[in-house]
C-alpha positions in Angstrom: 57.6 93.8 109.2 60.3 96.2 108.3 61.0 97.5 105.3 63.8 98.9 102.9 63.2 102.6 102.4 65.3 105.2 99.8 67.9 107.0 101.7 67.6 110.8 102.5 68.0 113.6 99.7 70.8 114.5 101.7 72.9 111.7 101.4 71.8 111.1 98.0 73.2 114.2 96.6 76.6 114.0 98.1 76.9 110.5 96.8 75.5 111.4 93.3 78.7 114.0 93.2 81.0 111.5 94.5 80.1 109.4 91.5 80.5 112.6 88.9 84.3 113.5 90.2 87.2 112.3 89.2 89.4 114.0 92.2 90.8 112.0 95.0 91.1 113.6 98.5 94.9 112.0 99.2 94.9 110.1 102.6 96.1 112.0 105.3 97.2 109.2 108.9 95.6 110.5 112.0 97.7 113.1 114.1 98.3 110.7 116.7 98.5 106.8 116.5 97.1 106.7 120.4 94.4 108.5 121.4 94.9 109.0 124.9 93.9 112.7 125.7 91.2 112.7 128.3 88.8 115.0 126.8 89.1 113.7 123.2 89.0 110.2 124.8 85.6 111.1 126.7 83.9 112.9 123.7 84.8 109.9 121.3 82.7 107.6 124.1 79.6 109.7 124.5 79.5 109.5 120.9 79.3 105.7 121.2 77.0 105.2 123.6 73.6 103.8 122.6 72.3 107.4 123.0 74.8 109.1 120.9 75.7 110.3 117.6 77.7 106.6 116.5 74.3 104.8 118.1 73.1 103.7 114.9 76.2 102.6 113.0 77.0 100.3 115.8 73.7 99.0 115.9 74.1 98.2 112.4 77.3 96.6 112.6 76.0 94.6 115.5 73.5 93.2 113.5 76.4 91.9 111.5 78.9 90.8 114.1 76.4 88.6 116.0 75.5 86.3 113.3 79.6 85.7 112.7 80.2 85.3 116.7 78.7 81.4 117.6 78.0 80.0 121.0 80.6 79.7 123.5 83.6 81.5 120.8 86.2 83.3 122.1 86.0 87.2 120.4 88.5 89.6 119.8 88.2 93.0 119.2 90.6 95.0 117.7 91.6 98.4 118.8 88.5 98.4 121.3 88.9 101.9 122.3 86.2 102.6 124.6 84.6 99.5 124.4 81.0 100.5 123.2 80.7 98.1 120.4 82.2 95.3 122.3 80.4 95.7 125.4 76.7 95.5 123.3 78.2 92.4 121.7 79.0 91.0 124.8 75.9 91.9 126.7 73.8 90.0 123.6 76.1 87.0 123.8 76.8 86.3 127.4 77.6 82.6 126.3 80.8 84.1 124.7 83.9 85.4 126.3 85.5 88.6 124.8 88.8 90.3 125.1 89.4 94.1 123.6 93.1 94.9 122.5 93.8 98.8 122.4 97.2 100.7 122.6 95.8 103.4 124.7 95.7 103.2 128.5 93.0 105.8 128.6 90.6 104.3 126.1 91.3 100.7 128.2 90.5 102.8 131.2 87.3 103.9 129.7 86.5 100.2 128.5 86.9 98.7 131.8 85.1 101.4 133.4 82.1 100.8 131.2 82.1 96.6 131.2 81.8 97.3 135.2 78.8 99.6 134.8 76.8 97.0 132.3 78.1 93.8 135.1 79.7 92.4 132.5 81.9 89.1 133.8 82.5 88.0 130.3 84.5 90.6 129.2 89.0 91.3 129.5 91.1 93.9 128.2 94.6 93.9 127.3 97.2 96.4 125.8 98.8 96.2 123.1 99.4 97.1 118.9 96.5 94.9 116.8 99.7 94.8 114.4 101.5 92.6 116.7 99.0 89.7 117.9 102.4 87.6 118.9 99.9 87.2 122.5 98.1 85.1 120.4 98.8 81.9 118.9 97.9 80.3 115.6 94.5 79.7 114.9 93.2 79.9 119.2 90.6 82.7 119.0 87.2 81.9 117.2 86.2 85.2 116.3 87.5 89.0 115.6 85.8 92.2 114.9 87.0 95.6 114.9 84.6 99.0 114.4 85.9 101.8 113.2 89.3 101.4 114.4 91.7 100.1 111.1 92.1 104.0 109.7 93.7 104.5 112.9 97.1 102.2 111.7 99.4 104.5 110.0 99.9 102.9 106.8 99.1 100.4 104.1 101.9 98.0 105.4 100.2 98.2 108.7 96.8 97.2 107.2 98.3 94.6 105.8 100.1 93.2 108.7 97.0 93.3 110.8 95.0 91.6 108.7 97.5 88.6 108.2 98.0 88.9 112.0 94.3 88.2 112.1 94.2 85.1 109.6 97.2 83.8 111.8 95.2 84.1 115.1 91.7 82.9 113.9 90.7 79.3 114.0 89.6 77.4 110.7 85.9 77.9 109.9 86.3 81.0 112.4 84.4 84.3 112.0 85.4 87.8 111.0 83.8 91.3 110.7 86.1 94.2 110.2 84.5 97.5 109.7 85.5 101.0 109.0 84.9 104.2 106.8 86.5 104.1 103.0 88.0 107.0 101.5 85.6 109.4 100.0 87.0 111.3 96.8 85.9 114.8 97.9 86.9 117.3 100.6 83.5 118.7 100.8 81.6 115.3 101.0 84.3 114.2 104.3 82.9 117.6 105.5 79.3 116.6 105.2 79.4 113.6 106.8 81.8 114.9 109.9 79.7 118.2 110.3 75.9 116.7 109.9 75.5 116.0 113.5 78.0 119.0 115.1 74.9 120.4 116.8 74.5 117.0 118.6 78.3 116.0 119.2 81.1 117.0 120.8 83.3 119.6 118.7 86.3 117.4 119.8 84.3 114.5 118.2 83.7 116.7 115.2 87.2 117.1 114.3 87.8 113.2 115.5 85.6 111.9 112.9 86.6 114.5 110.5 90.0 113.0 111.1 89.2 109.6 110.6 87.5 110.1 107.4 90.8 111.6 105.7 92.7 108.7 107.6 90.5 106.0 105.3 92.2 103.7 103.2 90.4 102.9 100.1 88.2 99.7 98.9 91.1 98.5 96.7 93.7 98.9 99.8 91.3 96.8 101.9 90.7 94.2 99.1 94.3 94.1 98.4 95.2 93.2 102.2 92.2 91.2 102.7 93.3 89.1 99.6 96.7 88.3 100.9 95.9 87.2 104.4 92.6 85.6 103.5 92.8 84.4 100.1 88.9 83.2 99.8 88.1 83.2 103.8 87.2 86.5 103.5 85.6 89.5 101.4 85.4 93.0 101.4 82.1 94.4 101.1 81.4 98.6 100.7 78.2 100.6 101.1 76.3 100.3 97.6 77.4 103.3 94.5 80.1 104.6 96.7 82.3 102.7 99.6 81.7 105.5 102.3 81.8 102.2 104.7 83.4 99.0 104.6 83.2 95.8 106.1 85.7 92.9 105.8 84.1 89.8 106.6 83.5 85.8 106.7 79.8 84.6 105.6 77.2 84.3 108.8 78.4 81.4 111.0 74.3 80.8 112.2 71.0 82.7 111.4 70.4 85.8 114.1 68.9 84.0 117.1 65.3 85.2 117.9 66.6 86.6 121.2 69.1 88.5 119.5 66.7 89.9 116.8 64.4 90.6 119.5 67.3 92.7 121.6 68.3 94.5 118.9 64.8 95.5 117.8 64.3 97.3 121.4 67.2 99.2 120.9 66.4 99.9 117.4 62.9 101.5 118.9 64.4 103.2 121.4 66.6 105.5 118.6 65.1 109.1 117.7 63.6 109.4 114.7 66.7 110.9 112.9 69.0 107.8 114.0 66.5 105.1 112.7 66.6 107.0 109.3 70.6 106.6 109.5 70.1 103.1 110.4 67.6 102.9 107.6 70.6 104.2 105.3 73.3 101.9 106.3 70.7 98.6 105.9 69.8 100.0 102.6 73.5 100.8 101.2 74.5 98.2 102.8 72.3 95.6 101.4 72.7 97.0 97.8 75.9 96.4 98.5 75.4 92.7 99.1 75.1 92.4 102.8 71.5 91.5 104.1 70.1 92.7 107.6 68.0 90.8 109.0 64.5 91.5 110.7 64.7 92.8 114.1 62.2 92.8 116.6 
């Protein structure tokens, strides 16, 4: 049986500094709206594989996304990137249909290659901006997901527009799960998280991680955009104490089926110990922030 354990000491030190400071690092938008450099895309892709440094993050969000998806759904992934998260979810939910949308042709090439490599027949991809979902009709999508992508938007108006477009195309009673970073207050906190595993990740990914944390929106900005678009249908949750990570979501639409709990548990069991620790930290901080993680295995 799984049990919650206290977060690592190094993480606690960073979060305590965040709580005690009145500073606020200003937002610095991503250098480029579209990630299309081949080497940068490859570094990002490898970091998000089930053996990469983002594996515990994607595993955690997979446990949540699988609760807002229901059998037979059409699921849209906003800014799907190389589709590491999307293909994981599609493999776990073969009875659902998935569409990934992204602006970067290079990312979409990686996404299609991964779906082919995994033998997935329930996934397709389309090029487009997540601020303009006019290719999808009103109330035409059962579920919308996104993982660590919305900080790429250039400004708050783009975030607001993305939320409103998502609300427009989501069916009544549909599922929503949009996960992203929240903006930290201190520059040294951002440096810590970006460089935590610099010896295990490509330097280009470390730089991209650093830029992502500087480009993150605040918890208050997400709450404002969510309230304007979804009223009471969705709510923004954050990690406890410090909003390092955020999840804009609807309530679960189903309990995690046993077969999914077992499959996700198998992925967790294959993580190295340091990533199991990261997964436990995420579970603990999100649980204290109101987002429970079901038992896996």
